[in-house]
C-alpha positions in Angstrom: -5.0 -16.5 -6.0 -1.6 -16.3 -5.5 -1.3 -12.8 -6.9 -4.4 -11.7 -4.6 -3.0 -13.4 -1.1 0.6 -11.9 -1.9 -0.9 -8.4 -2.7 -3.4 -8.5 0.2 -0.7 -9.5 2.7 2.1 -7.1 1.7 -0.1 -4.2 1.8 -1.8 -4.9 4.7 1.6 -5.3 6.7 3.3 -2.6 4.9 0.4 0.1 5.6 1.0 -0.2 9.7 2.5 3.1 10.6 2.3 4.4 6.9 1.6 7.9 6.0 -2.0 7.1 4.7 -2.9 5.1 8.0 -1.7 8.2 9.9 -4.0 10.4 7.6 -7.0 7.9 8.4 -6.3 8.4 12.1 -6.2 12.2 11.6 -9.4 12.4 9.3 -11.1 10.2 12.0 -10.3 12.7 14.6 -11.1 15.6 12.6 -14.1 14.8 10.7 -15.6 12.2 12.9 -18.1 10.4 10.2 -16.4 6.9 9.7 -18.5 5.8 6.8 -17.7 8.6 4.2 -14.1 8.4 5.6 -14.1 4.6 5.0 -16.0 4.9 1.7 -13.5 7.8 0.5 -10.5 5.3 1.4 -11.8 2.8 -0.6 -12.6 4.4 -3.9 -9.2 6.2 -3.3 -7.5 3.2 -3.1 -9.3 1.4 -5.8 -8.4 4.1 -8.2 -4.9 4.6 -7.2 -3.7 0.8 -7.1 -5.8 0.1 -10.3 -3.7 2.4 -12.1 -0.5 1.3 -10.2 -1.2 -2.3 -10.7 -1.7 -1.4 -14.4 1.3 0.5 -14.9 3.2 -2.2 -13.6 1.6 -4.9 -15.8 2.4 -2.5 -18.8 6.0 -2.0 -17.9 6.2 -5.7 -17.4 5.2 -6.6 -20.7 7.4 -4.0 -22.7 10.7 -5.1 -20.5 10.0 -8.7 -19.7 13.5 -9.7 -19.6 15.8 -11.2 -16.7 17.4 -7.5 -16.1 14.0 -6.1 -15.6 13.0 -9.2 -13.1 15.9 -8.5 -11.3 15.1 -4.9 -10.7 11.6 -5.9 -9.7 13.5 -8.0 -7.0 16.0 -5.3 -6.1 12.8 -3.0 -5.8 11.3 -5.5 -3.2 14.2 -5.6 -1.0 14.3 -1.6 -1.3 10.9 -1.8 -0.2 11.9 -3.8 2.8 14.5 -1.2 3.8 11.8 1.7 3.2 9.5 -0.4 5.5 11.5 -0.1 8.3 11.6 3.6 8.3 8.6 5.1 10.1 6.5 7.7 8.4 5.5 10.8 10.0 2.8 13.3 9.2 3.6 16.9 8.5 1.3 19.7 9.0 1.0 20.5 5.4 -0.3 17.1 4.6 -3.2 17.8 6.6 -6.3 18.0 4.5 -8.0 21.4 4.4 -11.0 21.2 1.9 -13.9 20.9 4.5 -16.5 22.6 2.6 -15.9 19.8 0.0 -17.6 17.2 2.4 -15.9 14.3 4.3 -16.3 11.5 1.4 -14.8 13.9 -1.3 -11.9 15.3 1.2 -11.0 12.0 2.0 -10.9 10.7 -1.6 -8.9 13.3 -2.7 -6.4 13.4 0.3 -6.1 9.6 0.1 -5.4 9.7 -3.7 -2.9 12.3 -3.5 -1.1 11.1 -0.3 -0.6 7.4 -1.9 1.1 8.8 -4.7 4.7 7.8 -4.6 4.1 5.9 -1.3 5.5 2.3 -0.6 2.3 0.9 -1.0 1.5 2.3 -4.3 5.2 1.5 -5.7 4.7 -2.2 -4.1 1.4 -2.3 -6.1 3.4 -1.4 -9.3 6.0 -4.1 -8.7 3.1 -6.5 -7.6 1.4 -5.6 -11.1 4.7 -6.3 -12.8 5.5 -9.6 -11.3 2.0 -11.1 -11.4 0.6 -9.3 -14.6 -2.8 -9.6 -13.0 -4.3 -6.2 -12.8 -7.8 -7.1 -10.9 -6.2 -9.7 -8.5 -3.2 -7.3 -7.3 -5.9 -4.5 -7.2 -8.4 -6.4 -5.2 -5.6 -7.7 -2.8 -3.9 -4.6 -2.4 -7.1 -2.3 -1.8 -8.3 -5.1 0.8 -5.0 -4.7 2.3 -5.1 -1.0 2.8 -8.8 -1.8 4.1 -7.5 -3.7 6.5 -5.0 -1.7 8.0 -7.2 1.7 7.6 -10.7 0.7 9.0 -9.5 -0.1 12.2 -7.5 3.1 12.1 -10.7 5.0 11.3 -12.8 3.4 13.8 -10.1 3.5 16.6 -8.2 6.4 16.1 -5.3 6.9 18.2 -5.8 4.0 20.2 -4.9 1.7 17.3 -1.0 2.4 18.3 -1.9 0.5 21.7 -3.8 -2.5 20.5 -1.2 -3.4 17.5 2.7 -3.0 17.6 3.4 -0.9 14.9 7.0 -1.5 14.9 6.6 -5.2 15.1 4.2 -5.0 11.9 6.7 -2.8 10.1 9.5 -5.2 10.6 7.2 -8.1 9.3 6.5 -5.9 6.2 10.0 -5.7 5.7 10.4 -9.4 5.8 7.7 -9.9 3.7 9.1 -7.3 1.0 12.6 -9.0 1.5 11.2 -12.6 0.9 9.4 -11.6 -2.2 12.3 -9.9 -3.6 14.8 -12.8 -3.0 12.1 -14.9 -4.4 11.7 -13.0 -7.7 15.4 -12.9 -8.1 15.8 -16.9 -7.5 13.0 -17.6 -10.0 14.4 -15.4 -12.5 18.0 -17.2 -11.8 16.2 -20.4 -12.3 16.9 -21.4 -8.8 13.2 -22.2 -7.9 10.0 -23.0 -10.3 
């Protein structure tokens, strides 16, 4: 349960103001079909985050040493700093495959934009730390949906409702706390 809740909290906060959330807003504004957009986000996130959590679990299984655990802790602290940098959405990032349908366009766009994104890297780290692919995938996917479904349904109005900068700072604090916790566990200071 800890893996699920930590993954959910981390990604729900980290996703606020993230490039994929900006993509959700853009898709909602351009395609105006929320149900297939939400379904595309769900399927893309499940696939992407399952692979990321699996990669994290496999890497941790191969490199289960204090040095690797400190690297994971440092990675979380690095993610905290990254979370403070607001994402932008370039014109080149906009989805162009309208003929494929709203669901497929969203699925492909979300899967590709999520590659190397901070939430995907966080999912790899969570998979490595918790060694529970299903709980991490479920938590990170639900976190993505918590952040992106309102973005699809509310579009640009979401920025007026939620203080994005405050949520980015909250995500940074959560990443940093998790990094310090992993370091403290590795050092034997906490159980």
